[in-house]
N, C-alpha and C positions, 0 to 999 in steps of 0.2 A: 510593477514590475513583472515586466517580459521574459518567460520562461520558457524552457523547450517542454519541461515535466512537473507534476504537482504532484507529491508525495501526502497523503496523510498516514501514521504512525498509532494509531489507540490501540490506548489500554479496555478494556469494556471488565467488567466488576460487576457481582452481582446476578451476572449472569444463568440459565433454570443450566441446569450440570447436568441432568439427563442428555439437554438438549447437543451443550459442549463433548456428547462422549456417543454421539451418532452420526457416524461417518456418511454415510447416508443424505443427513438434514444436511447438515453443513457440505458438503459438495452440493447439494441444489442449490443451498440457497448462496453460495462464492455464485455460481453460475449464473441464477439471478440477477444478484450486486454489476455482476460484470453487462449482461445483458439490459438491465436498469439503467446502465450507465451511461449505455451508450456504441461498448465495445467491441471489439470482434475478435472469437473464444480463434486462439491458435490451437490449444491442447489443454488438457491438465490432469492433476495428478494428486494423488486422496490416500493418507495411509492412516488408519489404527491402530493403534498401538497398545501392548498389552503391560497391565490392566485397565490401562483409561490412557487417552488424550487423543487427539487426533491434529497433523498436523497434512497441511494441503497447499496447493498454486494452481492457481489458472494463469496460462501465460494466454494476453493479448494482443494484438498487434502493438497496443500503445504502450505496451509493458505487461503488467503484473498488477495479480490481487495472489495476497500469501495469509495462510492465518497459522495457528497455532494454540490449543486449548490446554488448558485443565483444568480439567472439572472438580477435581476432588477439592480445587479452590473457587470454584465460576468464574473463571478467569481465563478469558485469548485476549489473546497481541495480533493483531492486526496490519497491515502491510498494504495500501492500495496508491500503485503509484501511476498514474495517468500520461502522456504525452499527445500534445496537443490540443485543439482548440473542439472538438467534437465530442468531446468525453469528459462528465463527469463526477470525479475522485467523492466529492460528497454525495452524489445517491447513491452509489453503490453504499459509501457510511451509516448514512440514513436507513438503509434498510437490511443490514448488516446490524444493528443497534436493535434494530426494533426486532427479527428475526432470534435474535440471540438471548433477549428480555435484558438489557443492559439496567444493569438497576445505577451503574457511574459508569460515564465516561470519561476518559483525558486523552490530550490528542494532543501528537505536532503536525506543522505542517509544514512542509519545502521548497522552496519554489526551486527546483533542481538544474541546469543549465540555465543561468542567466544572462539574456542576451546578451547585455552593458560589457559583461567582462569578457565576452569574446570578439569585440573590435575586433580590426583586425587593420594593422598601418598600411602606407604603400606598399613598404616590400613584402608584402607577405608576411610581416614580422607581427607578433601582439604587438599592440598601440603604447603599449605601459611595458617595463622590465624589470627586473628587477635590483636593485644597485646594490652592490654589498661595500661595503667600506676595511680594510687591513691597514694592522696597524702591525708596525717594527722593521 
């Protein structure tokens, strides 16, 4: 299936609680995940919540990497969305799984912007049209 983007939505359980509350550690490993993935970093922002937890995003030319942590539960929600063929969301995912010491991981993968759904007819109209019927 050809698509514009590949998104991995990951649930990291059993992570090191201290690491999940360390904004500098999270930031460094999110940036490293982007670099290892082959992404071009545009900007980044991270925030430490009181009393605990970190949220952050790395905006890449190819889309984004985002994380939200709940140290009290040893849990992190991670979203890696990459576009094009030059970036590997899987490499970033594997780096973060190891860096956070996840004991169990659950993922959902989505192919965003399916090319076959975008085919256009001769008149610049979608090749398929929605047909509705009315009664009455």
